[in-house]
KOLPAMI-107910 format. One record per residue (C-alpha): residue in one letter; x, y, z. Coordinates in nm, 3 decimals, m for minus. Example, Ala and Ser with C-alpha at 12.3 -4.5 7.8 and 13.67 -1.06 7.14 Angstrom:
BEGIN
aa->A, X->1.230, Y->m0.450, Z->0.780
aa->S, X->1.367, Y->m0.106, Z->0.714
***
This chain:
BEGIN
aa->M, X->5.106, Y->16.618, Z->15.190
aa->I, X->4.936, Y->16.304, Z->15.003
aa->L, X->5.174, Y->15.989, Z->14.925
aa->H, X->5.069, Y->15.668, Z->14.764
aa->H, X->5.243, Y->15.357, Z->14.805
aa->N, X->5.184, Y->14.982, Z->14.792
aa->S, X->5.257, Y->14.797, Z->15.073
aa->I, X->5.425, Y->14.521, Z->14.880
aa->G, X->5.678, Y->14.594, Z->14.591
aa->L, X->5.956, Y->14.474, Z->14.425
aa->L, X->6.175, Y->14.742, Z->14.320
aa->R, X->6.340, Y->14.972, Z->14.538
aa->N, X->6.364, Y->15.324, Z->14.409
aa->P, X->6.692, Y->15.493, Z->14.442
aa->S, X->6.559, Y->15.860, Z->14.406
aa->F, X->6.435, Y->15.818, Z->14.783
aa->P, X->6.709, Y->16.008, Z->14.989
aa->R, X->6.965, Y->15.726, Z->15.052
aa->R, X->7.225, Y->15.812, Z->15.390
aa->R, X->7.532, Y->15.672, Z->15.312
aa->E, X->7.457, Y->15.337, Z->15.180
aa->S, X->7.877, Y->15.274, Z->15.140
aa->I, X->8.018, Y->15.544, Z->15.356
aa->A, X->7.793, Y->15.437, Z->15.658
aa->R, X->7.858, Y->15.052, Z->15.633
aa->D, X->8.246, Y->14.909, Z->15.681
aa->S, X->8.102, Y->14.590, Z->15.812
aa->E, X->7.998, Y->14.320, Z->15.569
aa->H, X->7.696, Y->14.483, Z->15.431
aa->K, X->7.761, Y->14.539, Z->15.067
aa->S, X->7.607, Y->14.825, Z->14.869
aa->R, X->7.232, Y->14.763, Z->14.704
aa->T, X->7.167, Y->14.741, Z->14.342
aa->A, X->6.862, Y->14.990, Z->14.219
aa->F, X->6.695, Y->14.625, Z->14.136
aa->S, X->6.583, Y->14.404, Z->14.442
aa->F, X->6.392, Y->14.136, Z->14.325
aa->I, X->6.200, Y->13.875, Z->14.554
aa->P, X->6.414, Y->13.521, Z->14.546
aa->P, X->6.183, Y->13.188, Z->14.441
aa->Q, X->6.299, Y->13.035, Z->14.772
aa->A, X->6.128, Y->13.340, Z->14.946
aa->F, X->5.819, Y->13.171, Z->14.889
aa->S, X->5.909, Y->12.813, Z->15.018
aa->R, X->5.702, Y->12.692, Z->15.310
aa->A, X->6.001, Y->12.748, Z->15.557
aa->S, X->6.031, Y->13.111, Z->15.442
aa->L, X->5.682, Y->13.155, Z->15.411
aa->Q, X->5.581, Y->12.991, Z->15.750
aa->K, X->5.918, Y->13.210, Z->15.907
aa->R, X->5.801, Y->13.579, Z->15.729
aa->L, X->5.421, Y->13.625, Z->15.776
aa->P, X->5.396, Y->13.548, Z->16.140
aa->S, X->5.562, Y->13.853, Z->16.172
aa->F, X->5.300, Y->14.056, Z->15.939
aa->T, X->4.976, Y->13.885, Z->16.118
aa->G, X->5.113, Y->13.761, Z->16.448
aa->I, X->4.915, Y->13.443, Z->16.382
aa->P, X->5.133, Y->13.097, Z->16.354
aa->C, X->5.161, Y->12.917, Z->16.043
aa->A, X->4.998, Y->12.598, Z->16.055
aa->N, X->5.031, Y->12.423, Z->15.731
aa->F, X->5.135, Y->12.568, Z->15.366
aa->A, X->4.743, Y->12.638, Z->15.255
aa->F, X->4.690, Y->12.858, Z->15.528
aa->T, X->5.063, Y->13.038, Z->15.469
aa->A, X->4.943, Y->13.066, Z->15.088
aa->A, X->4.586, Y->13.181, Z->15.177
aa->A, X->4.782, Y->13.444, Z->15.444
aa->L, X->4.999, Y->13.574, Z->15.163
aa->F, X->4.697, Y->13.608, Z->14.903
aa->L, X->4.520, Y->13.811, Z->15.175
aa->L, X->4.787, Y->14.008, Z->15.243
aa->L, X->4.846, Y->14.085, Z->14.872
aa->I, X->4.510, Y->14.165, Z->14.854
aa->F, X->4.515, Y->14.446, Z->15.053
aa->A, X->4.845, Y->14.589, Z->14.964
aa->L, X->4.707, Y->14.621, Z->14.576
aa->P, X->4.506, Y->14.922, Z->14.599
aa->A, X->4.700, Y->15.261, Z->14.632
aa->Q, X->4.616, Y->15.434, Z->14.968
aa->A, X->4.647, Y->15.801, Z->15.001
aa->L, X->4.880, Y->15.855, Z->15.312
aa->E, X->4.878, Y->16.197, Z->15.496
aa->I, X->5.217, Y->16.291, Z->15.698
aa->Q, X->5.129, Y->16.446, Z->16.023
aa->E, X->5.384, Y->16.607, Z->16.306
aa->V, X->5.304, Y->16.523, Z->16.646
aa->I, X->5.464, Y->16.670, Z->16.942
aa->G, X->5.489, Y->16.478, Z->17.293
aa->P, X->5.360, Y->16.723, Z->17.530
aa->K, X->5.568, Y->16.682, Z->17.809
aa->T, X->5.909, Y->16.604, Z->17.654
aa->G, X->5.868, Y->16.796, Z->17.296
aa->V, X->5.968, Y->16.522, Z->17.123
aa->K, X->5.832, Y->16.594, Z->16.737
aa->A, X->5.753, Y->16.250, Z->16.515
aa->W, X->5.640, Y->16.255, Z->16.151
aa->L, X->5.342, Y->15.997, Z->16.106
aa->V, X->5.179, Y->15.842, Z->15.874
aa->E, X->4.858, Y->15.673, Z->16.005
aa->E, X->4.795, Y->15.354, Z->15.818
aa->H, X->4.465, Y->15.136, Z->15.933
aa->K, X->4.471, Y->14.859, Z->15.683
aa->L, X->4.710, Y->14.667, Z->15.879
aa->P, X->4.736, Y->14.612, Z->16.240
aa->I, X->5.103, Y->14.704, Z->16.238
aa->I, X->5.291, Y->14.980, Z->16.361
aa->S, X->5.683, Y->15.098, Z->16.258
aa->M, X->5.898, Y->15.350, Z->16.435
aa->R, X->6.247, Y->15.458, Z->16.336
aa->M, X->6.469, Y->15.702, Z->16.463
aa->A, X->6.850, Y->15.870, Z->16.404
aa->F, X->7.046, Y->16.025, Z->16.665
aa->Q, X->7.293, Y->16.250, Z->16.524
aa->G, X->7.688, Y->16.180, Z->16.484
aa->G, X->7.761, Y->15.790, Z->16.394
aa->G, X->8.101, Y->15.584, Z->16.406
aa->E, X->8.281, Y->15.894, Z->16.309
aa->Q, X->8.244, Y->16.051, Z->16.665
aa->D, X->8.466, Y->15.751, Z->16.767
aa->P, X->8.792, Y->15.773, Z->16.940
aa->A, X->9.066, Y->15.712, Z->16.698
aa->D, X->9.180, Y->15.444, Z->16.955
aa->K, X->8.833, Y->15.313, Z->17.073
aa->Q, X->8.712, Y->15.254, Z->16.677
aa->G, X->8.399, Y->15.005, Z->16.716
aa->L, X->8.302, Y->15.146, Z->17.081
aa->A, X->7.933, Y->15.297, Z->16.908
aa->M, X->7.894, Y->14.966, Z->16.727
aa->L, X->7.940, Y->14.748, Z->17.026
aa->T, X->7.711, Y->14.975, Z->17.273
aa->M, X->7.420, Y->14.986, Z->16.987
aa->A, X->7.423, Y->14.589, Z->17.012
aa->L, X->7.411, Y->14.587, Z->17.350
aa->L, X->7.081, Y->14.789, Z->17.369
aa->T, X->6.846, Y->14.472, Z->17.313
aa->E, X->7.069, Y->14.278, Z->17.559
aa->G, X->6.934, Y->14.334, Z->17.869
aa->A, X->6.741, Y->14.678, Z->17.981
aa->G, X->6.578, Y->14.797, Z->18.292
aa->P, X->6.476, Y->14.501, Z->18.533
aa->Y, X->6.507, Y->14.196, Z->18.247
aa->D, X->6.869, Y->14.080, Z->18.200
aa->A, X->6.941, Y->13.996, Z->17.819
aa->A, X->6.753, Y->13.654, Z->17.792
aa->A, X->6.437, Y->13.793, Z->17.954
aa->F, X->6.453, Y->14.107, Z->17.745
aa->Q, X->6.517, Y->13.883, Z->17.443
aa->K, X->6.195, Y->13.644, Z->17.518
aa->R, X->5.959, Y->13.949, Z->17.600
aa->L, X->6.085, Y->14.092, Z->17.256
aa->S, X->5.984, Y->13.737, Z->17.096
aa->D, X->5.697, Y->13.635, Z->17.286
aa->R, X->5.482, Y->13.959, Z->17.128
aa->S, X->5.700, Y->13.903, Z->16.777
aa->I, X->5.831, Y->14.230, Z->16.852
aa->S, X->6.116, Y->14.359, Z->16.609
aa->M, X->6.392, Y->14.576, Z->16.766
aa->D, X->6.749, Y->14.662, Z->16.661
aa->F, X->7.002, Y->14.941, Z->16.673
aa->D, X->7.280, Y->15.017, Z->16.384
aa->V, X->7.543, Y->15.272, Z->16.333
aa->G, X->7.644, Y->15.466, Z->16.017
aa->R, X->7.911, Y->15.714, Z->15.920
aa->D, X->7.677, Y->16.012, Z->16.061
aa->E, X->7.427, Y->15.877, Z->16.285
aa->L, X->7.265, Y->15.597, Z->16.520
aa->T, X->6.949, Y->15.413, Z->16.395
aa->G, X->6.684, Y->15.255, Z->16.562
aa->A, X->6.408, Y->15.059, Z->16.418
aa->L, X->6.097, Y->14.909, Z->16.608
aa->K, X->5.803, Y->14.699, Z->16.477
aa->C, X->5.511, Y->14.560, Z->16.646
aa->L, X->5.152, Y->14.427, Z->16.626
aa->S, X->4.939, Y->14.728, Z->16.753
aa->S, X->4.751, Y->14.507, Z->17.010
aa->D, X->5.138, Y->14.496, Z->17.158
aa->K, X->5.221, Y->14.873, Z->17.123
aa->E, X->5.234, Y->14.926, Z->17.505
aa->E, X->5.446, Y->14.672, Z->17.575
aa->A, X->5.678, Y->14.713, Z->17.277
aa->F, X->5.698, Y->15.104, Z->17.355
aa->S, X->5.814, Y->15.025, Z->17.742
aa->L, X->6.088, Y->14.773, Z->17.590
aa->L, X->6.212, Y->15.059, Z->17.375
aa->H, X->6.210, Y->15.304, Z->17.631
aa->M, X->6.417, Y->15.087, Z->17.877
aa->A, X->6.675, Y->15.013, Z->17.615
aa->L, X->6.724, Y->15.365, Z->17.501
aa->A, X->6.690, Y->15.520, Z->17.857
aa->N, X->6.821, Y->15.221, Z->18.104
aa->P, X->7.013, Y->14.966, Z->17.968
aa->R, X->7.227, Y->14.739, Z->18.169
aa->F, X->7.512, Y->14.680, Z->17.986
aa->D, X->7.637, Y->14.382, Z->18.199
aa->K, X->7.981, Y->14.246, Z->18.156
aa->P, X->7.908, Y->13.891, Z->18.052
aa->E, X->7.712, Y->14.041, Z->17.786
aa->V, X->7.967, Y->14.317, Z->17.680
aa->E, X->8.231, Y->14.077, Z->17.649
aa->R, X->7.962, Y->13.800, Z->17.420
aa->F, X->7.958, Y->14.099, Z->17.215
aa->R, X->8.293, Y->14.183, Z->17.203
aa->A, X->8.364, Y->13.862, Z->17.076
aa->K, X->8.099, Y->13.865, Z->16.798
aa->Q, X->8.208, Y->14.138, Z->16.668
aa->L, X->8.571, Y->14.048, Z->16.638
aa->A, X->8.436, Y->13.752, Z->16.500
aa->G, X->8.292, Y->13.996, Z->16.235
aa->I, X->8.634, Y->14.183, Z->16.165
aa->R, X->8.812, Y->13.910, Z->16.122
aa->R, X->8.504, Y->13.770, Z->15.831
aa->Q, X->8.621, Y->14.145, Z->15.675
aa->F, X->8.957, Y->14.014, Z->15.616
aa->A, X->8.835, Y->13.728, Z->15.368
aa->D, X->8.597, Y->13.974, Z->15.187
aa->P, X->8.755, Y->14.145, Z->14.872
aa->P, X->8.428, Y->14.408, Z->14.860
aa->W, X->8.540, Y->14.508, Z->15.238
aa->Q, X->8.927, Y->14.526, Z->15.155
aa->A, X->8.859, Y->14.734, Z->14.859
aa->R, X->8.606, Y->14.962, Z->15.043
aa->Y, X->8.884, Y->15.013, Z->15.316
aa->A, X->9.125, Y->15.110, Z->15.067
aa->L, X->8.905, Y->15.326, Z->14.872
aa->F, X->8.793, Y->15.520, Z->15.182
aa->S, X->9.147, Y->15.505, Z->15.332
aa->H, X->9.310, Y->15.711, Z->15.021
aa->L, X->8.936, Y->15.941, Z->14.954
aa->F, X->8.897, Y->16.032, Z->15.346
aa->A, X->9.257, Y->16.005, Z->15.453
aa->N, X->9.329, Y->16.189, Z->15.769
aa->H, X->8.958, Y->16.243, Z->15.833
aa->P, X->8.732, Y->16.044, Z->16.126
aa->Y, X->8.508, Y->15.906, Z->15.781
aa->S, X->8.811, Y->15.659, Z->15.705
aa->Q, X->8.798, Y->15.456, Z->16.078
aa->R, X->8.613, Y->15.126, Z->16.103
aa->I, X->8.266, Y->15.122, Z->16.247
aa->L, X->8.353, Y->14.794, Z->16.348
aa->G, X->8.643, Y->14.867, Z->16.464
aa->T, X->8.998, Y->14.705, Z->16.477
aa->T, X->9.126, Y->14.396, Z->16.646
aa->Q, X->9.339, Y->14.626, Z->16.898
aa->T, X->9.082, Y->14.921, Z->16.934
aa->L, X->8.787, Y->14.687, Z->17.011
aa->Q, X->9.010, Y->14.521, Z->17.259
aa->S, X->9.086, Y->14.888, Z->17.420
aa->I, X->8.713, Y->14.905, Z->17.505
aa->T, X->8.623, Y->14.945, Z->17.849
aa->H, X->8.278, Y->14.922, Z->18.045
aa->E, X->8.298, Y->15.280, Z->18.164
aa->D, X->8.347, Y->15.372, Z->17.771
aa->I, X->8.047, Y->15.191, Z->17.693
aa->K, X->7.808, Y->15.320, Z->17.902
aa->G, X->7.969, Y->15.652, Z->17.904
aa->F, X->7.870, Y->15.621, Z->17.505
aa->A, X->7.519, Y->15.584, Z->17.557
aa->R, X->7.497, Y->15.898, Z->17.831
aa->K, X->7.634, Y->16.122, Z->17.581
aa->R, X->7.521, Y->16.049, Z->17.253
aa->L, X->7.128, Y->15.910, Z->17.286
aa->A, X->7.033, Y->16.257, Z->17.381
aa->R, X->6.651, Y->16.453, Z->17.264
aa->D, X->6.792, Y->16.709, Z->17.070
aa->T, X->6.969, Y->16.542, Z->16.800
aa->M, X->6.668, Y->16.302, Z->16.746
aa->T, X->6.450, Y->16.243, Z->16.439
aa->V, X->6.141, Y->16.000, Z->16.486
aa->A, X->5.891, Y->15.854, Z->16.254
aa->V, X->5.620, Y->15.633, Z->16.300
aa->A, X->5.391, Y->15.449, Z->16.011
aa->G, X->5.090, Y->15.236, Z->16.076
aa->D, X->4.809, Y->15.157, Z->16.267
aa->I, X->4.819, Y->15.392, Z->16.546
aa->T, X->4.620, Y->15.792, Z->16.565
aa->P, X->4.822, Y->16.091, Z->16.642
aa->E, X->4.663, Y->16.133, Z->16.970
aa->D, X->4.806, Y->15.785, Z->17.094
aa->L, X->5.141, Y->15.870, Z->16.946
aa->A, X->5.184, Y->16.216, Z->17.164
aa->V, X->5.110, Y->16.028, Z->17.468
aa->E, X->5.377, Y->15.720, Z->17.380
aa->L, X->5.663, Y->15.946, Z->17.249
aa->D, X->5.651, Y->16.108, Z->17.583
aa->K, X->5.676, Y->15.797, Z->17.803
aa->I, X->5.920, Y->15.632, Z->17.529
aa->F, X->6.186, Y->15.903, Z->17.538
aa->V, X->6.112, Y->16.077, Z->17.896
aa->G, X->6.409, Y->15.910, Z->18.014
aa->L, X->6.675, Y->16.040, Z->17.763
aa->P, X->6.923, Y->16.356, Z->17.816
aa->E, X->6.843, Y->16.672, Z->17.691
aa->R, X->7.131, Y->16.742, Z->17.508
aa->A, X->7.419, Y->16.558, Z->17.347
aa->T, X->7.794, Y->16.562, Z->17.332
aa->F, X->8.027, Y->16.562, Z->17.014
aa->N, X->8.320, Y->16.593, Z->16.863
aa->Y, X->8.361, Y->16.854, Z->16.567
aa->I, X->8.396, Y->16.718, Z->16.264
aa->P, X->8.519, Y->16.919, Z->15.920
aa->E, X->8.473, Y->16.906, Z->15.613
aa->V, X->8.633, Y->16.618, Z->15.358
aa->S, X->8.909, Y->16.731, Z->15.161
aa->E, X->8.970, Y->16.635, Z->14.771
aa->P, X->9.244, Y->16.394, Z->14.771
aa->K, X->9.568, Y->16.500, Z->14.613
aa->D, X->9.619, Y->16.251, Z->14.365
aa->T, X->9.421, Y->15.961, Z->14.211
aa->P, X->9.629, Y->15.664, Z->14.235
aa->L, X->9.550, Y->15.284, Z->14.068
aa->V, X->9.572, Y->15.065, Z->14.431
aa->L, X->9.671, Y->14.685, Z->14.421
aa->V, X->9.538, Y->14.515, Z->14.692
aa->R, X->9.709, Y->14.145, Z->14.601
aa->R, X->9.523, Y->13.849, Z->14.689
aa->E, X->9.515, Y->13.503, Z->14.581
aa->G, X->9.148, Y->13.398, Z->14.405
aa->T, X->9.034, Y->13.359, Z->14.032
aa->Q, X->8.871, Y->13.708, Z->14.004
aa->T, X->8.954, Y->14.071, Z->14.058
aa->D, X->8.729, Y->14.320, Z->14.272
aa->I, X->8.751, Y->14.667, Z->14.126
aa->L, X->8.608, Y->14.939, Z->14.317
aa->F, X->8.638, Y->15.330, Z->14.210
aa->G, X->8.490, Y->15.636, Z->14.336
aa->A, X->8.569, Y->16.019, Z->14.382
aa->L, X->8.405, Y->16.262, Z->14.634
aa->G, X->8.041, Y->16.333, Z->14.459
aa->P, X->7.773, Y->16.559, Z->14.591
aa->K, X->7.611, Y->16.617, Z->14.923
aa->R, X->7.255, Y->16.578, Z->14.942
aa->Q, X->7.187, Y->16.969, Z->14.960
aa->D, X->7.430, Y->17.038, Z->14.654
aa->P, X->7.215, Y->17.188, Z->14.397
aa->D, X->7.314, Y->16.974, Z->14.130
aa->Y, X->7.213, Y->16.653, Z->14.346
aa->Y, X->6.927, Y->16.567, Z->14.100
aa->A, X->7.137, Y->16.635, Z->13.782
aa->V, X->7.410, Y->16.396, Z->13.941
aa->E, X->7.122, Y->16.155, Z->13.994
aa->I, X->7.029, Y->16.158, Z->13.648
aa->A, X->7.354, Y->16.137, Z->13.539
aa->N, X->7.445, Y->15.809, Z->13.760
aa->Y, X->7.177, Y->15.645, Z->13.655
aa->I, X->7.269, Y->15.676, Z->13.293
aa->L, X->7.594, Y->15.561, Z->13.322
aa->G, X->7.598, Y->15.293, Z->13.573
aa->G, X->7.283, Y->15.319, Z->13.801
aa->G, X->7.028, Y->15.177, Z->13.561
aa->G, X->7.134, Y->14.840, Z->13.556
aa->F, X->7.120, Y->14.716, Z->13.204
aa->S, X->7.018, Y->15.000, Z->13.053
aa->S, X->7.340, Y->15.193, Z->13.194
aa->R, X->7.622, Y->15.247, Z->12.945
aa->L, X->7.888, Y->15.039, Z->13.162
aa->M, X->7.671, Y->14.747, Z->13.197
aa->Q, X->7.586, Y->14.755, Z->12.820
aa->N, X->8.015, Y->14.806, Z->12.748
aa->L, X->8.142, Y->14.560, Z->12.998
aa->R, X->7.863, Y->14.282, Z->12.997
aa->D, X->7.641, Y->14.302, Z->12.693
aa->K, X->7.884, Y->14.358, Z->12.410
aa->K, X->8.204, Y->14.248, Z->12.559
aa->G, X->8.077, Y->13.967, Z->12.861
aa->L, X->8.330, Y->14.090, Z->13.089
aa->T, X->8.144, Y->14.079, Z->13.379
aa->Y, X->7.785, Y->13.966, Z->13.491
aa->G, X->7.728, Y->14.331, Z->13.621
aa->I, X->7.863, Y->14.600, Z->13.686
aa->Q, X->7.691, Y->14.939, Z->13.902
aa->T, X->7.750, Y->15.302, Z->13.997
aa->Y, X->7.612, Y->15.450, Z->14.299
aa->L, X->7.578, Y->15.804, Z->14.499
aa->A, X->7.667, Y->15.801, Z->14.848
aa->P, X->7.619, Y->16.098, Z->15.017
aa->A, X->7.681, Y->16.229, Z->15.361
aa->D, X->7.711, Y->16.513, Z->15.621
aa->K, X->8.057, Y->16.588, Z->15.564
aa->A, X->8.144, Y->16.498, Z->15.202
aa->G, X->7.948, Y->16.239, Z->14.936
aa->L, X->8.075, Y->15.997, Z->14.660
aa->V, X->7.998, Y->15.829, Z->14.343
aa->I, X->8.103, Y->15.512, Z->14.342
aa->G, X->8.142, Y->15.221, Z->14.100
aa->S, X->8.234, Y->14.830, Z->14.116
aa->T, X->8.253, Y->14.522, Z->13.979
aa->A, X->8.410, Y->14.168, Z->13.947
aa->I, X->8.601, Y->14.053, Z->13.684
aa->D, X->8.828, Y->13.750, Z->13.586
aa->N, X->9.206, Y->13.800, Z->13.652
aa->P, X->9.263, Y->13.765, Z->13.273
aa->K, X->9.035, Y->14.003, Z->13.148
aa->A, X->9.096, Y->14.274, Z->13.445
aa->S, X->9.313, Y->14.470, Z->13.262
aa->E, X->9.104, Y->14.489, Z->12.945
aa->A, X->8.790, Y->14.595, Z->13.218
aa->L, X->8.977, Y->14.867, Z->13.369
aa->A, X->9.050, Y->15.021, Z->13.007
aa->L, X->8.686, Y->14.983, Z->12.918
aa->I, X->8.540, Y->15.119, Z->13.227
aa->R, X->8.761, Y->15.426, Z->13.190
aa->D, X->8.731, Y->15.481, Z->12.819
aa->T, X->8.316, Y->15.441, Z->12.920
aa->M, X->8.379, Y->15.729, Z->13.127
aa->R, X->8.560, Y->15.957, Z->12.910
aa->G, X->8.290, Y->15.961, Z->12.671
aa->F, X->8.027, Y->15.996, Z->12.914
aa->F, X->8.263, Y->16.314, Z->13.025
aa->E, X->8.356, Y->16.439, Z->12.725
aa->A, X->7.999, Y->16.422, Z->12.529
aa->G, X->7.754, Y->16.426, Z->12.761
aa->P, X->7.420, Y->16.184, Z->12.773
aa->T, X->7.177, Y->16.192, Z->12.484
aa->E, X->6.875, Y->16.315, Z->12.521
aa->K, X->6.688, Y->15.971, Z->12.461
aa->E, X->6.884, Y->15.871, Z->12.800
aa->I, X->6.790, Y->16.169, Z->12.986
aa->G, X->6.454, Y->16.084, Z->12.922
aa->A, X->6.446, Y->15.737, Z->13.037
aa->A, X->6.616, Y->15.796, Z->13.353
aa->K, X->6.365, Y->16.096, Z->13.415
aa->D, X->6.105, Y->15.810, Z->13.357
aa->Y, X->6.266, Y->15.544, Z->13.571
aa->L, X->6.335, Y->15.768, Z->13.861
aa->T, X->5.992, Y->15.951, Z->13.892
aa->G, X->5.805, Y->15.589, Z->13.783
aa->A, X->5.976, Y->15.391, Z->14.074
aa->M, X->5.950, Y->15.666, Z->14.346
aa->P, X->5.583, Y->15.490, Z->14.475
aa->L, X->5.738, Y->15.134, Z->14.477
aa->A, X->5.931, Y->15.269, Z->14.697
aa->L, X->5.708, Y->15.291, Z->14.960
aa->T, X->5.678, Y->14.931, Z->15.067
aa->S, X->5.596, Y->14.907, Z->15.373
aa->T, X->5.516, Y->15.073, Z->15.733
aa->S, X->5.878, Y->14.996, Z->15.800
aa->A, X->6.005, Y->15.135, Z->15.462
aa->I, X->5.778, Y->15.464, Z->15.507
aa->A, X->5.927, Y->15.530, Z->15.853
aa->A, X->6.264, Y->15.505, Z->15.730
aa->I, X->6.189, Y->15.740, Z->15.452
aa->L, X->6.024, Y->16.021, Z->15.676
aa->V, X->6.353, Y->16.028, Z->15.892
aa->E, X->6.579, Y->16.040, Z->15.620
aa->M, X->6.316, Y->16.366, Z->15.459
aa->Q, X->6.304, Y->16.561, Z->15.811
aa->R, X->6.753, Y->16.477, Z->15.818
aa->E, X->6.808, Y->16.621, Z->15.508
aa->N, X->6.509, Y->16.940, Z->15.557
aa->L, X->6.371, Y->16.800, Z->15.228
aa->G, X->6.040, Y->16.919, Z->15.363
aa->M, X->5.688, Y->16.715, Z->15.444
aa->D, X->5.604, Y->16.765, Z->15.049
aa->Y, X->5.910, Y->16.629, Z->14.920
aa->I, X->5.784, Y->16.319, Z->14.718
aa->D, X->5.492, Y->16.552, Z->14.599
aa->R, X->5.745, Y->16.782, Z->14.426
aa->Y, X->6.016, Y->16.523, Z->14.354
aa->G, X->5.851, Y->16.447, Z->14.016
aa->K, X->5.878, Y->16.792, Z->13.875
aa->I, X->6.219, Y->16.865, Z->14.013
aa->I, X->6.326, Y->16.523, Z->13.805
aa->R, X->6.143, Y->16.678, Z->13.497
aa->S, X->6.269, Y->17.021, Z->13.573
aa->V, X->6.667, Y->16.910, Z->13.517
aa->T, X->6.777, Y->17.009, Z->13.202
aa->K, X->7.050, Y->16.888, Z->12.945
aa->A, X->7.282, Y->17.176, Z->13.041
aa->D, X->7.216, Y->17.118, Z->13.440
aa->I, X->7.347, Y->16.720, Z->13.353
aa->D, X->7.678, Y->16.832, Z->13.177
aa->R, X->7.757, Y->17.092, Z->13.478
aa->A, X->7.707, Y->16.796, Z->13.684
aa->I, X->7.883, Y->16.563, Z->13.494
aa->E, X->8.203, Y->16.796, Z->13.445
aa->R, X->8.183, Y->16.832, Z->13.828
aa->Y, X->8.142, Y->16.469, Z->13.949
aa->F, X->8.242, Y->16.233, Z->13.680
aa->N, X->8.560, Y->16.344, Z->13.602
aa->P, X->8.760, Y->15.990, Z->13.506
aa->D, X->9.050, Y->16.181, Z->13.592
aa->K, X->8.990, Y->16.235, Z->13.950
aa->M, X->8.857, Y->15.872, Z->13.970
aa->T, X->9.068, Y->15.660, Z->14.214
aa->F, X->9.079, Y->15.299, Z->14.109
aa->V, X->9.115, Y->14.996, Z->14.370
aa->M, X->9.211, Y->14.621, Z->14.234
aa->V, X->9.144, Y->14.359, Z->14.468
aa->G, X->9.314, Y->14.024, Z->14.357
aa->K, X->9.574, Y->13.919, Z->14.130
aa->P, X->9.497, Y->14.090, Z->13.804
aa->E, X->9.674, Y->14.027, Z->13.455
aa->D, X->9.857, Y->14.286, Z->13.282
aa->V, X->9.787, Y->14.540, Z->13.516
aa->A, X->10.041, Y->14.785, Z->13.673
aa->P, X->9.944, Y->14.978, Z->13.940
aa->T, X->10.072, Y->15.270, Z->14.103
aa->Q, X->10.028, Y->15.215, Z->14.463
aa->A, X->10.023, Y->14.883, Z->14.595
aa->K, X->9.881, Y->14.785, Z->14.991
aa->E, X->9.857, Y->14.500, Z->15.201
aa->T, X->9.587, Y->14.305, Z->15.339
aa->V, X->9.395, Y->14.428, Z->15.613
aa->R, X->9.497, Y->14.125, Z->15.878
aa->Q, X->9.389, Y->14.343, Z->16.189
***
């Protein structure tokens, strides 16, 4: 399979397999829009001096050198480079990885995912997965937290771990000249984390602070209210950071047991991109993952059931604006209508200024700076979600206009012109999602987890072009019925009659 990419891009393509952008996160992270422009401050002297060493490994002594280094990176990045995906297998462990070999820059990026995420936490231990994964880089093997972090920083090695609804993820990025040290530290973090008690308590306190910050975040309050309804009595309704009570109940033995049971080779997916050969990677895969258990232990997670009602939920909160979040169950990634839903979503609210919701609420009425819709597929359910923020006196008008726009879209469907524009964008933006070795490695992991095949990117344009208007109309009927949308409003909206009221979360 051949990929074409530029190493630096300004546009994030929503068409790649995006796992659980909002289902996956209930912490401070907010969902992203399709467009991700580099802000002007990214080119300031301080920012460039901070960012460029992670690419070059050379301290930037002055702004002139920084600008020159950036220019060289851009020169290297501009020509489209054909890259081939290869499957590499560790001869001793049998660990498989997809590799995109790229020797233009001396960088290696690795991504891994372990099946099962925050939904696997016991209800009375919510936050366990996040606390455990955060501690993996806080001491491992013979190194305590300070020594481990120093070894990372001395070589400008980036290593972090995260938690989603359905997966635990890890990411590593280093200069190819430092790969032996980087891979050795990764092995220690995964196979021999220390979980020293002072670090456990330090990160417990840090996570508790993160939980308390959520209480003051209206978008988080809206997400929690929406997910509590759509995922009622399902593990997806649990909070990945945990609650103030559940986090306090997690013991040292809980953390050690979690790592022992969940970080195993049988559910692991690995991808690598950058300056490494298949032969070298095969050897390193054995070194990195040899100490992990062969099999993981899981709880059974059922499919999500359709909610019985679709209320208008109001979470009262002081402030001048009302956050509006609306959503319904949507397609999972393997749904045969997924690509038709993707096109429909772009037309309704995923296409930025060209979308119907943006045109009606911002361009014509000036009710908001922005409104978006997006898809969030997960293993046991998908979501179609929309969000915006409105001044309190205009909230009622905005709510009615959102519903009217969705009603017109549901009843009449899109025009051929809208369909053509959506297809042009989705296929044209594809190469721009491959912005770096890190982005490529992340995409390769998701292609494996979703069983899309190595030729997925080659096939994607044809798949999108083959979707008919009848396909899109059928998808709209299944997933964009406004009567099946649950709306949540957080704030003090005027002239709104909610069918359900909830208190703000404070624990």
